[in-house]
TORBAVO-295693 format. One record per residue: residue number from 1; chain; x, y negated, z negated of N, C-alpha, C in turn. Coordinates in nm, 2 decimals, decimal comma. Each point is the difference from the previous one (the first is absolute). Example, Ala and Ser with C-alpha at 12.3 -4.5 7.8 and 13.67 -1.06 7.14 Angstrom:
REM residues 2
n chain n_px n_py n_pz ca_px ca_py ca_pz c_px c_py c_pz
1 A 1,32 0,57 -0,78 -0,09 -0,12 0,00 0,09 -0,12 0,00 .
2 A -0,04 -0,11 0,07 0,09 -0,11 0,00 -0,08 -0,11 -0,08 .
END
This chain:
REM residues 273
n chain n_px n_py n_pz ca_px ca_py ca_pz c_px c_py c_pz
1 A -4,07 -1,79 6,25 0,08 -0,12 -0,02 -0,07 -0,11 0,07 .
2 A 0,03 -0,13 -0,05 -0,06 -0,11 0,07 0,10 -0,05 0,11 .
3 A -0,06 -0,08 0,09 0,08 -0,07 0,10 0,06 -0,12 -0,07 .
4 A 0,10 -0,06 0,06 0,06 -0,13 -0,05 -0,11 -0,11 0,00 .
5 A 0,00 -0,08 -0,10 -0,10 -0,10 -0,02 0,02 -0,12 0,10 .
6 A -0,10 -0,06 0,04 0,01 -0,11 0,10 0,04 -0,13 -0,08 .
7 A 0,11 -0,06 0,03 0,04 -0,12 -0,07 -0,09 -0,12 0,02 .
8 A -0,08 0,01 0,11 -0,09 -0,11 0,03 -0,13 0,01 -0,07 .
9 A -0,04 -0,10 -0,09 -0,12 0,01 -0,07 -0,12 -0,03 0,08 .
10 A 0,01 -0,10 0,09 -0,11 -0,03 0,09 0,05 -0,09 0,11 .
11 A -0,08 0,00 0,11 0,04 -0,09 0,11 -0,12 -0,10 0,03 .
12 A 0,04 -0,12 0,01 -0,10 -0,11 0,03 0,04 -0,06 0,13 .
13 A -0,06 0,05 0,11 0,04 -0,04 0,13 0,15 0,04 0,02 .
14 A 0,08 -0,10 0,03 0,15 0,03 0,02 0,08 0,00 -0,13 .
15 A -0,07 -0,03 -0,11 0,07 -0,01 -0,13 0,00 0,13 -0,08 .
16 A 0,11 0,04 -0,04 0,01 0,13 -0,08 0,03 -0,04 -0,14 .
17 A -0,08 0,05 -0,09 0,02 -0,02 -0,15 0,07 0,13 -0,05 .
18 A 0,12 -0,01 -0,05 0,07 0,12 -0,05 -0,03 0,03 -0,14 .
19 A 0,00 0,13 -0,04 -0,02 0,04 -0,13 0,11 -0,06 -0,09 .
20 A 0,12 -0,02 0,05 0,11 -0,06 -0,08 -0,04 -0,13 -0,05 .
21 A -0,05 -0,09 0,08 -0,04 -0,13 -0,04 -0,12 0,00 -0,10 .
22 A -0,10 0,09 0,03 -0,11 0,01 -0,09 0,04 0,05 -0,14 .
23 A 0,09 0,10 -0,01 0,05 0,05 -0,12 0,08 -0,10 -0,08 .
24 A 0,09 -0,07 0,07 0,08 -0,11 -0,06 -0,10 -0,11 -0,06 .
25 A -0,10 -0,04 0,08 -0,09 -0,10 -0,05 -0,08 0,05 -0,12 .
26 A -0,04 0,12 0,00 -0,07 0,06 -0,12 0,09 -0,01 -0,12 .
27 A 0,13 0,03 0,01 0,09 0,00 -0,11 0,02 -0,14 -0,05 .
28 A 0,01 -0,10 0,09 0,02 -0,14 -0,04 -0,13 -0,05 -0,07 .
29 A -0,11 0,03 0,05 -0,13 -0,04 -0,06 -0,01 0,05 -0,14 .
30 A 0,03 0,13 -0,02 -0,01 0,06 -0,13 0,10 -0,06 -0,10 .
31 A 0,12 -0,03 0,05 0,10 -0,06 -0,08 -0,04 -0,14 -0,04 .
32 A -0,05 -0,08 0,09 -0,05 -0,13 -0,03 -0,11 0,00 -0,10 .
33 A -0,09 0,09 0,01 -0,12 0,01 -0,09 0,05 0,03 -0,14 .
34 A 0,09 0,10 -0,02 0,05 0,04 -0,13 0,08 -0,11 -0,06 .
35 A 0,08 -0,07 0,08 0,09 -0,10 -0,05 -0,09 -0,12 -0,05 .
36 A -0,11 -0,03 0,07 -0,08 -0,11 -0,03 -0,08 0,03 -0,14 .
37 A -0,03 0,12 -0,02 -0,07 0,04 -0,12 0,10 -0,01 -0,12 .
38 A 0,12 0,04 0,02 0,10 -0,01 -0,10 0,04 -0,15 -0,03 .
39 A 0,00 -0,08 0,11 0,04 -0,14 -0,02 -0,10 -0,07 -0,09 .
40 A -0,12 0,03 0,01 -0,10 -0,06 -0,09 0,03 0,04 -0,15 .
41 A 0,04 0,12 -0,02 0,03 0,05 -0,14 0,12 -0,07 -0,05 .
42 A 0,09 -0,04 0,09 0,13 -0,06 -0,04 -0,01 -0,15 0,01 .
43 A -0,12 -0,06 0,01 -0,02 -0,15 0,00 0,06 -0,06 0,12 .
44 A 0,00 0,06 0,11 0,04 -0,05 0,13 -0,12 -0,01 0,09 .
45 A -0,02 -0,11 0,07 -0,11 -0,02 0,09 0,02 0,10 0,12 .
46 A -0,10 0,08 0,02 0,01 0,11 0,10 0,02 -0,06 0,14 .
47 A -0,03 -0,13 0,02 0,02 -0,06 0,13 0,15 0,00 0,04 .
48 A 0,08 -0,01 -0,11 0,15 0,00 0,03 0,04 0,14 0,06 .
49 A -0,07 0,11 -0,04 0,03 0,13 0,06 -0,04 0,00 0,14 .
50 A -0,12 -0,05 0,03 -0,04 0,00 0,14 0,09 -0,09 0,09 .
51 A 0,04 -0,11 -0,05 0,09 -0,09 0,07 0,13 0,08 0,03 .
52 A 0,05 0,07 -0,10 0,13 0,07 0,01 -0,01 0,11 0,11 .
53 A -0,11 0,07 0,00 -0,02 0,10 0,10 0,00 -0,06 0,14 .
54 A -0,07 -0,11 0,02 -0,01 -0,07 0,13 0,13 -0,05 0,04 .
55 A 0,08 -0,05 -0,09 0,14 -0,05 0,03 0,10 0,11 0,02 .
56 A -0,01 0,11 -0,08 0,10 0,10 0,00 -0,02 0,09 0,13 .
57 A -0,12 0,03 0,04 -0,02 0,09 0,11 0,08 -0,03 0,13 .
58 A -0,01 -0,12 0,05 0,08 -0,03 0,12 0,15 0,01 -0,02 .
59 A 0,04 -0,05 -0,11 0,15 0,00 -0,03 0,04 0,14 -0,03 .
60 A -0,08 0,09 -0,05 0,03 0,14 -0,03 0,02 0,07 0,14 .
61 A -0,08 -0,03 0,09 0,01 0,06 0,14 0,13 -0,05 0,06 .
62 A 0,03 -0,13 -0,01 0,12 -0,05 0,06 0,12 0,06 -0,07 .
63 A 0,00 0,01 -0,13 0,11 0,06 -0,08 0,02 0,14 0,04 .
64 A -0,11 0,08 0,01 0,01 0,14 0,04 0,07 0,01 0,14 .
65 A -0,04 -0,08 0,09 0,06 0,00 0,13 0,15 -0,04 0,01 .
66 A 0,03 -0,11 -0,07 0,14 -0,05 0,00 0,09 0,10 -0,07 .
67 A -0,04 0,06 -0,10 0,08 0,11 -0,07 0,03 0,11 0,10 .
68 A -0,10 0,05 0,07 0,02 0,10 0,09 0,09 -0,04 0,12 .
69 A -0,02 -0,12 0,05 0,08 -0,05 0,11 0,14 -0,01 -0,04 .
70 A 0,03 -0,05 -0,12 0,13 -0,03 -0,05 0,09 0,13 0,00 .
71 A -0,07 0,11 -0,04 0,08 0,12 -0,01 -0,01 0,09 0,13 .
72 A -0,06 -0,05 0,10 0,00 0,06 0,13 0,05 -0,11 0,11 .
73 A 0,08 -0,09 -0,05 0,04 -0,11 0,08 0,07 0,03 0,13 .
74 A 0,08 0,10 0,01 0,06 0,03 0,13 -0,10 0,02 0,11 .
75 A -0,11 0,07 -0,04 -0,11 0,02 0,10 -0,06 -0,13 0,04 .
76 A -0,04 -0,08 -0,11 -0,08 -0,12 0,03 0,09 -0,11 0,06 .
77 A 0,13 0,00 -0,03 0,09 -0,09 0,07 0,00 0,02 0,15 .
78 A -0,01 0,12 0,04 -0,01 0,04 0,14 -0,14 -0,02 0,06 .
79 A -0,10 0,00 -0,09 -0,14 -0,01 0,05 -0,07 -0,11 -0,08 .
80 A 0,04 -0,13 0,01 -0,06 -0,10 -0,09 -0,15 -0,02 0,02 .
81 A -0,05 0,04 0,11 -0,14 -0,02 0,02 -0,08 0,10 -0,09 .
82 A 0,06 0,10 -0,05 -0,06 0,10 -0,08 -0,01 -0,04 -0,15 .
83 A 0,07 -0,11 -0,04 0,00 -0,04 -0,14 -0,14 -0,03 -0,05 .
84 A -0,08 -0,06 0,08 -0,13 -0,04 -0,05 -0,11 0,11 0,04 .
85 A 0,05 0,10 0,07 -0,10 0,11 0,04 -0,03 0,10 -0,11 .
86 A -0,06 -0,05 -0,10 -0,03 0,08 -0,12 -0,10 0,11 0,03 .
87 A -0,08 -0,02 0,11 -0,10 0,10 0,04 0,07 0,13 0,05 .
88 A 0,13 -0,01 0,03 0,08 0,12 0,04 0,05 0,07 -0,12 .
89 A -0,03 -0,04 -0,12 0,05 0,06 -0,12 0,13 -0,06 -0,05 .
90 A 0,03 0,03 -0,13 0,12 -0,05 -0,06 -0,02 -0,11 -0,10 .
91 A -0,05 0,05 -0,12 -0,01 -0,09 -0,12 0,05 0,08 -0,12 .
92 A 0,04 -0,07 -0,10 0,06 0,06 -0,12 -0,06 -0,06 -0,12 .
93 A -0,05 0,09 -0,09 -0,08 -0,04 -0,12 0,09 -0,08 -0,09 .
94 A 0,13 0,03 -0,01 0,09 -0,08 -0,09 0,00 -0,15 0,05 .
95 A 0,01 -0,02 0,13 0,00 -0,13 0,05 -0,13 -0,08 -0,04 .
96 A -0,11 0,07 0,01 -0,13 -0,06 -0,04 0,00 -0,04 -0,15 .
97 A 0,05 0,09 -0,08 0,00 -0,02 -0,14 0,09 -0,12 -0,04 .
98 A 0,12 0,00 0,06 0,09 -0,11 -0,03 -0,06 -0,13 0,04 .
99 A -0,06 -0,01 0,12 -0,06 -0,12 0,04 -0,12 -0,04 -0,09 .
100 A -0,08 0,09 -0,04 -0,11 -0,03 -0,09 0,04 -0,05 -0,13 .
101 A 0,11 0,05 -0,06 0,05 -0,05 -0,13 0,05 -0,14 0,02 .
102 A 0,06 -0,03 0,11 0,05 -0,14 0,02 -0,12 -0,09 0,01 .
103 A -0,11 0,04 0,07 -0,12 -0,08 0,01 -0,06 -0,02 -0,14 .
104 A -0,01 0,10 -0,08 -0,05 -0,01 -0,13 0,08 -0,10 -0,08 .
105 A 0,13 0,01 0,00 0,08 -0,09 -0,08 -0,02 -0,15 0,05 .
106 A 0,00 -0,02 0,13 -0,02 -0,14 0,05 -0,14 -0,05 -0,04 .
107 A -0,10 0,08 0,01 -0,13 -0,04 -0,03 -0,02 -0,03 -0,15 .
108 A 0,06 0,08 -0,08 -0,01 -0,02 -0,15 0,07 -0,12 -0,04 .
109 A 0,12 -0,03 0,06 0,07 -0,12 -0,03 -0,08 -0,12 0,04 .
110 A -0,07 0,00 0,12 -0,07 -0,11 0,05 -0,13 -0,03 -0,09 .
111 A -0,06 0,11 -0,05 -0,12 -0,01 -0,08 0,02 0,00 -0,15 .
112 A 0,13 0,00 -0,04 0,03 0,01 -0,14 -0,06 0,12 -0,07 .
113 A 0,01 0,11 0,06 -0,05 0,13 -0,05 0,12 0,08 -0,06 .
114 A -0,02 0,07 -0,11 0,10 0,09 -0,05 0,03 0,11 0,10 .
115 A 0,11 0,00 0,07 0,03 0,09 0,11 0,01 0,14 -0,04 .
116 A 0,06 0,03 -0,12 0,01 0,14 -0,05 -0,14 0,06 -0,02 .
117 A -0,08 -0,08 -0,06 -0,14 0,04 -0,03 -0,07 0,04 0,13 .
118 A 0,01 -0,09 0,10 -0,07 0,03 0,12 0,05 0,12 0,07 .
119 A 0,13 0,02 0,00 0,06 0,12 0,05 -0,05 0,13 -0,07 .
120 A -0,01 -0,02 -0,14 -0,05 0,11 -0,08 -0,15 0,04 0,04 .
121 A -0,08 -0,10 0,03 -0,14 0,02 0,03 -0,01 0,07 0,14 .
122 A 0,09 -0,04 0,09 -0,01 0,06 0,14 0,07 0,13 0,01 .
123 A 0,11 0,03 -0,07 0,08 0,12 0,02 -0,07 0,13 0,01 .
124 A -0,08 0,04 -0,10 -0,06 0,13 0,01 -0,11 0,01 0,11 .
125 A -0,06 -0,11 0,04 -0,10 0,00 0,10 0,07 0,01 0,14 .
126 A 0,12 -0,06 0,01 0,08 0,02 0,12 0,04 0,15 0,02 .
127 A 0,03 0,06 -0,11 0,04 0,14 0,00 -0,12 0,09 0,06 .
128 A -0,12 -0,02 -0,05 -0,11 0,08 0,06 -0,03 -0,04 0,14 .
129 A 0,03 -0,12 0,04 -0,01 -0,04 0,14 0,10 0,07 0,09 .
130 A 0,12 0,02 -0,06 0,10 0,07 0,07 -0,04 0,15 0,02 .
131 A -0,05 0,06 -0,11 -0,05 0,14 0,00 -0,10 0,02 0,11 .
132 A -0,09 -0,09 0,01 -0,11 0,00 0,11 0,06 -0,02 0,13 .
133 A 0,09 -0,09 0,01 0,06 -0,04 0,13 0,08 0,12 0,07 .
134 A 0,06 0,09 -0,08 0,07 0,11 0,05 -0,09 0,09 0,08 .
135 A -0,13 0,00 -0,02 -0,09 0,08 0,08 -0,02 -0,06 0,14 .
136 A 0,04 -0,12 0,01 0,00 -0,06 0,14 0,12 0,07 0,08 .
137 A 0,11 0,02 -0,07 0,11 0,07 0,06 -0,05 0,15 0,04 .
138 A -0,07 0,06 -0,09 -0,06 0,13 0,02 -0,08 0,00 0,13 .
139 A -0,09 -0,10 0,02 -0,08 0,00 0,12 0,08 -0,02 0,13 .
140 A 0,12 -0,07 -0,02 0,08 -0,02 0,12 0,11 0,11 0,02 .
141 A 0,00 0,10 -0,09 0,10 0,10 0,00 0,14 -0,05 0,00 .
142 A 0,02 -0,09 -0,10 0,14 -0,06 -0,01 0,04 0,01 -0,15 .
143 A 0,12 -0,05 -0,03 0,05 0,00 -0,14 0,00 0,15 -0,05 .
144 A 0,04 0,09 0,08 0,00 0,14 -0,04 0,14 0,05 -0,02 .
145 A 0,02 0,12 -0,05 0,13 0,05 -0,04 0,04 0,11 0,10 .
146 A 0,10 0,08 -0,05 0,06 0,10 0,09 -0,09 0,11 0,04 .
147 A 0,04 0,08 0,09 -0,08 0,11 0,04 -0,02 0,10 -0,12 .
148 A -0,12 0,06 0,00 -0,03 0,10 -0,10 -0,08 0,11 0,06 .
149 A -0,07 0,08 -0,08 -0,08 0,11 0,05 -0,14 -0,02 -0,04 .
150 A -0,09 0,07 0,08 -0,14 0,00 -0,04 -0,02 0,06 -0,14 .
151 A 0,08 0,11 -0,03 -0,02 0,06 -0,12 0,04 -0,09 -0,12 .
152 A 0,10 -0,08 0,02 0,04 -0,10 -0,11 -0,11 -0,10 -0,02 .
153 A -0,06 -0,05 0,10 -0,11 -0,10 -0,01 -0,12 0,06 -0,07 .
154 A -0,03 0,12 0,05 -0,12 0,07 -0,06 0,03 0,04 -0,15 .
155 A 0,13 0,02 -0,03 0,03 0,03 -0,14 -0,01 -0,12 -0,09 .
156 A -0,01 -0,12 0,05 -0,03 -0,12 -0,07 -0,15 -0,02 -0,03 .
157 A -0,08 0,09 0,05 -0,14 0,00 -0,01 -0,06 -0,14 0,05 .
158 A 0,05 -0,04 0,11 -0,05 -0,12 0,07 -0,13 0,03 0,08 .
159 A -0,09 -0,09 0,01 -0,11 0,02 0,09 0,04 0,03 0,14 .
160 A -0,07 0,08 0,07 0,04 0,03 0,14 0,02 -0,12 0,09 .
161 A -0,08 -0,11 -0,02 0,02 -0,11 0,09 0,13 -0,07 -0,02 .
162 A 0,06 0,01 -0,12 0,13 -0,06 -0,02 0,11 0,09 0,06 .
163 A -0,02 0,13 -0,02 0,09 0,10 0,06 0,01 -0,02 0,16 .
164 A -0,12 -0,01 0,06 -0,01 -0,01 0,14 0,07 -0,13 0,05 .
165 A -0,02 -0,11 -0,08 0,05 -0,13 0,04 0,15 0,00 -0,01 .
166 A 0,06 0,09 -0,08 0,14 0,01 -0,01 0,07 0,08 0,11 .
167 A -0,08 0,05 0,10 0,06 0,07 0,12 0,03 -0,11 0,10 .
168 A 0,13 -0,04 0,00 0,04 -0,11 0,08 0,11 0,04 0,10 .
169 A -0,02 -0,02 0,13 0,09 0,03 0,10 0,04 0,15 0,00 .
170 A -0,11 0,08 -0,03 0,02 0,15 0,00 0,06 0,06 -0,12 .
171 A 0,02 -0,08 -0,11 0,06 0,06 -0,12 -0,07 -0,06 -0,12 .
172 A -0,02 0,08 -0,11 -0,06 -0,06 -0,12 0,11 -0,08 -0,07 .
173 A -0,05 -0,10 -0,07 0,09 -0,10 -0,06 -0,03 -0,02 -0,15 .
174 A 0,10 -0,03 -0,08 -0,02 -0,03 -0,14 -0,10 -0,13 -0,01 .
175 A -0,10 0,01 -0,08 -0,09 -0,12 -0,01 0,05 -0,10 -0,10 .
176 A 0,11 -0,07 0,04 0,06 -0,09 -0,09 -0,09 -0,12 -0,03 .
177 A -0,09 -0,03 0,09 -0,10 -0,11 -0,03 -0,08 0,04 -0,12 .
178 A -0,04 0,13 -0,01 -0,08 0,05 -0,11 0,08 -0,01 -0,14 .
179 A 0,13 0,04 0,01 0,08 0,00 -0,12 0,01 -0,14 -0,06 .
180 A 0,02 -0,10 0,09 0,01 -0,14 -0,05 -0,13 -0,05 -0,04 .
181 A -0,11 0,03 0,07 -0,13 -0,04 -0,04 -0,04 0,06 -0,14 .
182 A 0,03 0,13 -0,02 -0,03 0,06 -0,13 0,08 -0,07 -0,11 .
183 A 0,13 -0,02 0,03 0,09 -0,07 -0,10 -0,06 -0,14 -0,04 .
184 A -0,04 -0,07 0,10 -0,06 -0,13 -0,03 -0,13 0,00 -0,08 .
185 A -0,08 0,10 0,03 -0,13 0,02 -0,07 0,03 0,03 -0,15 .
186 A 0,10 0,09 -0,02 0,04 0,03 -0,14 0,05 -0,12 -0,07 .
187 A 0,08 -0,08 0,07 0,05 -0,12 -0,07 -0,11 -0,10 -0,03 .
188 A -0,09 -0,02 0,10 -0,11 -0,08 -0,02 -0,08 0,04 -0,13 .
189 A -0,04 0,12 -0,01 -0,08 0,06 -0,11 0,08 -0,03 -0,13 .
190 A 0,13 0,03 0,00 0,08 -0,01 -0,12 0,00 -0,15 -0,05 .
191 A 0,04 -0,09 0,09 0,01 -0,14 -0,04 -0,13 -0,06 -0,04 .
192 A -0,11 0,04 0,08 -0,13 -0,06 -0,04 -0,05 0,06 -0,13 .
193 A 0,05 0,12 -0,04 -0,04 0,06 -0,12 0,07 -0,06 -0,13 .
194 A 0,12 -0,06 0,02 0,07 -0,04 -0,11 0,03 -0,15 -0,01 .
195 A -0,03 -0,08 0,11 0,03 -0,14 0,00 -0,08 -0,08 -0,10 .
196 A -0,11 0,05 -0,05 -0,08 -0,08 -0,10 0,03 0,04 -0,14 .
197 A 0,10 0,09 -0,02 0,04 0,03 -0,14 0,07 -0,12 -0,06 .
198 A -0,05 -0,04 -0,12 0,06 -0,11 -0,07 0,15 0,02 -0,04 .
199 A 0,08 -0,09 0,03 0,14 0,01 -0,03 0,09 0,09 0,08 .
200 A -0,05 0,04 0,12 0,07 0,09 0,09 0,08 -0,08 0,10 .
201 A -0,06 -0,10 0,06 0,06 -0,07 0,11 0,01 -0,15 -0,02 .
202 A 0,12 -0,05 0,02 0,01 -0,15 0,01 -0,02 -0,04 0,14 .
203 A -0,03 -0,12 0,03 -0,03 -0,05 0,13 0,12 0,03 0,09 .
204 A -0,03 0,06 0,11 0,10 0,04 0,10 0,03 0,15 -0,01 .
205 A -0,03 0,07 -0,11 0,03 0,14 -0,01 -0,09 0,09 0,07 .
206 A -0,13 -0,04 0,02 -0,09 0,09 0,09 0,06 0,00 0,14 .
207 A 0,04 -0,12 0,05 0,05 -0,01 0,13 0,13 0,08 0,01 .
208 A 0,09 -0,01 -0,10 0,13 0,07 0,01 -0,03 0,15 -0,01 .
209 A -0,10 0,04 -0,07 -0,03 0,14 -0,01 -0,04 0,05 0,14 .
210 A -0,08 -0,08 0,07 -0,04 0,04 0,14 0,12 0,01 0,09 .
211 A 0,10 -0,09 -0,01 0,12 0,00 0,08 0,08 0,13 -0,03 .
212 A 0,02 0,03 -0,13 0,07 0,12 -0,03 -0,07 0,13 0,05 .
213 A -0,13 0,00 -0,03 -0,07 0,12 0,04 0,00 0,02 0,15 .
214 A -0,03 -0,10 0,08 -0,01 0,01 0,14 0,14 0,03 0,06 .
215 A 0,10 -0,07 -0,04 0,14 0,02 0,06 0,05 0,13 -0,04 .
216 A -0,03 0,06 -0,12 0,05 0,13 -0,03 -0,06 0,11 0,09 .
217 A -0,13 -0,01 0,02 -0,07 0,10 0,09 0,04 -0,02 0,14 .
218 A 0,01 -0,12 0,04 0,03 -0,03 0,15 0,14 0,05 0,03 .
219 A 0,10 0,00 -0,09 0,13 0,05 0,02 0,00 0,14 0,05 .
220 A -0,08 0,08 -0,07 0,00 0,15 0,03 -0,09 0,02 0,13 .
221 A -0,11 -0,07 0,01 -0,08 0,02 0,12 0,07 -0,04 0,12 .
222 A 0,07 -0,11 -0,01 0,08 -0,05 0,12 0,10 0,10 0,05 .
223 A 0,06 0,07 -0,10 0,10 0,10 0,04 -0,06 0,12 0,08 .
224 A -0,13 0,01 0,00 -0,07 0,11 0,07 -0,05 -0,04 0,13 .
225 A 0,00 -0,13 0,03 -0,06 -0,05 0,12 0,10 0,01 0,12 .
226 A -0,06 0,00 0,12 0,09 0,01 0,12 0,00 -0,13 0,08 .
227 A -0,07 -0,10 -0,05 -0,01 -0,13 0,08 0,07 -0,11 -0,08 .
228 A 0,09 0,03 -0,08 0,06 -0,10 -0,09 0,09 -0,10 0,08 .
229 A 0,00 -0,12 -0,05 0,10 -0,10 0,04 0,13 0,02 -0,07 .
230 A 0,11 -0,01 0,08 0,13 0,03 -0,06 0,09 -0,13 0,01 .
231 A 0,07 -0,03 -0,12 0,10 -0,10 0,00 0,13 0,04 0,06 .
232 A 0,04 0,12 -0,03 0,11 0,07 0,05 -0,03 0,14 0,02 .
233 A 0,07 0,08 0,08 -0,03 0,14 0,02 -0,01 0,07 -0,14 .
234 A -0,11 0,06 -0,02 -0,02 0,07 -0,13 -0,05 -0,08 -0,12 .
235 A 0,00 -0,13 0,02 -0,05 -0,09 -0,11 -0,13 -0,07 0,04 .
236 A -0,11 0,05 -0,06 -0,13 -0,05 0,03 -0,02 -0,13 -0,07 .
237 A -0,06 -0,10 0,07 -0,02 -0,13 -0,05 -0,09 0,01 -0,12 .
238 A -0,11 0,06 0,01 -0,10 0,00 -0,11 0,05 0,08 -0,12 .
239 A 0,08 0,09 0,01 0,06 0,07 -0,11 0,09 -0,09 -0,08 .
240 A 0,09 -0,07 0,08 0,09 -0,10 -0,07 -0,08 -0,11 -0,07 .
241 A -0,10 -0,05 0,07 -0,08 -0,11 -0,06 -0,08 0,05 -0,12 .
242 A -0,04 0,13 0,00 -0,07 0,06 -0,11 0,09 0,00 -0,12 .
243 A 0,13 0,04 0,02 0,09 0,00 -0,11 0,02 -0,14 -0,06 .
244 A 0,02 -0,09 0,09 0,03 -0,14 -0,05 -0,12 -0,06 -0,07 .
245 A -0,12 0,03 0,05 -0,12 -0,05 -0,07 -0,03 0,06 -0,13 .
246 A 0,02 0,14 -0,01 -0,02 0,07 -0,12 0,10 -0,06 -0,11 .
247 A 0,13 -0,01 0,04 0,10 -0,05 -0,10 -0,03 -0,14 -0,04 .
248 A -0,04 -0,09 0,10 -0,03 -0,14 -0,04 -0,12 -0,01 -0,09 .
249 A -0,10 0,08 0,03 -0,12 -0,01 -0,08 0,02 0,05 -0,14 .
250 A 0,08 0,11 -0,01 0,04 0,06 -0,14 0,08 -0,11 -0,08 .
251 A 0,09 -0,06 0,07 0,08 -0,11 -0,07 -0,08 -0,11 -0,04 .
252 A -0,09 -0,05 0,09 -0,09 -0,11 -0,04 -0,09 0,04 -0,11 .
253 A -0,05 0,12 -0,01 -0,08 0,05 -0,11 0,08 -0,01 -0,13 .
254 A 0,12 0,05 0,00 0,08 0,00 -0,12 0,03 -0,15 -0,04 .
255 A 0,04 -0,08 0,10 0,03 -0,14 -0,03 -0,11 -0,08 -0,06 .
256 A -0,12 0,01 0,07 -0,12 -0,07 -0,04 -0,05 0,05 -0,13 .
257 A 0,01 0,13 -0,03 -0,05 0,05 -0,13 0,07 -0,06 -0,12 .
258 A 0,12 -0,05 0,02 0,07 -0,06 -0,10 -0,03 -0,15 -0,03 .
259 A -0,09 -0,05 0,09 -0,03 -0,14 -0,01 -0,14 -0,02 -0,07 .
260 A -0,02 -0,12 -0,05 -0,13 -0,03 -0,06 -0,10 -0,05 0,11 .
261 A -0,07 0,10 0,06 -0,08 -0,03 0,12 -0,15 0,04 -0,04 .
262 A -0,09 -0,06 0,07 -0,14 0,04 -0,03 -0,03 0,14 0,04 .
263 A -0,10 0,06 -0,06 -0,05 0,13 0,03 -0,09 0,00 0,12 .
264 A -0,01 0,11 0,07 -0,09 0,00 0,12 -0,14 -0,03 -0,04 .
265 A -0,05 0,05 -0,12 -0,13 -0,02 -0,04 -0,03 -0,14 -0,05 .
266 A 0,10 -0,08 -0,02 -0,02 -0,14 -0,03 -0,06 -0,07 0,12 .
267 A 0,02 0,04 0,12 -0,06 -0,06 0,12 0,06 -0,14 0,02 .
268 A -0,08 -0,08 0,08 0,05 -0,13 0,04 -0,04 -0,10 -0,10 .
269 A 0,10 -0,06 -0,07 -0,03 -0,10 -0,10 0,02 -0,15 0,05 .
270 A 0,03 -0,01 0,13 0,02 -0,13 0,06 -0,14 -0,06 0,04 .
271 A 0,00 -0,13 0,00 -0,13 -0,07 0,04 -0,01 -0,01 0,15 .
272 A -0,01 0,11 0,07 0,00 -0,01 0,15 -0,10 0,11 0,05 .
273 A -0,11 0,01 -0,06 -0,10 0,09 0,05 -0,05 -0,03 0,14 .
END
């Protein structure tokens, strides 16, 4: 068996570069590249995608932190100096996603871009970035599930380095990071495979498909994790939000499908390249 992997990628003097940051950055770069390629096909200047990434990243980080702090408020109210201490851990992907969507909507309004189309272009690429990003949790030995056995993990036919990394505090853990990553990869492949089929998606429906796919899988994965945020005892915040998002996205799909809206493949017909 392997020893636990070092979460530090390299050291430059007193500066430590963590694998978590390297992996997240790799996911963002891949997502930006894929979105820029699709933007050109949908008659959207790829510079808008680059601008959106640059605007969304800092707000996503702030949103991820505020989301976490809000649901751990008793602790942070007693330790206000820790609110900005993000290097001590404590961010939530749902907070990042909500903040990023807000940035997208504001930017599209300011630039007269079709917001639903831009969300469609970005959504599947965000999903693959999320899939990659979960491996940052793997390197940090976080976002894991309940205790399990070595035999169970070996029965999943996982590579030994994953099994070894799941030995945390003297016990083997469910690799919930892997379950969510695999779910996101499957969603990415599915949506990327079908989004160019003529007559399948109206603008907004690729994004709504992403929301439904991710929230459905996250509901079940969240139920397996041991580090969840709770709204009330027994009520996990991310599970409740997953239900709300899935239901809202399904309703929006139904409602918009009844409207005379442009198709995804129609792209951007506005004079704002």
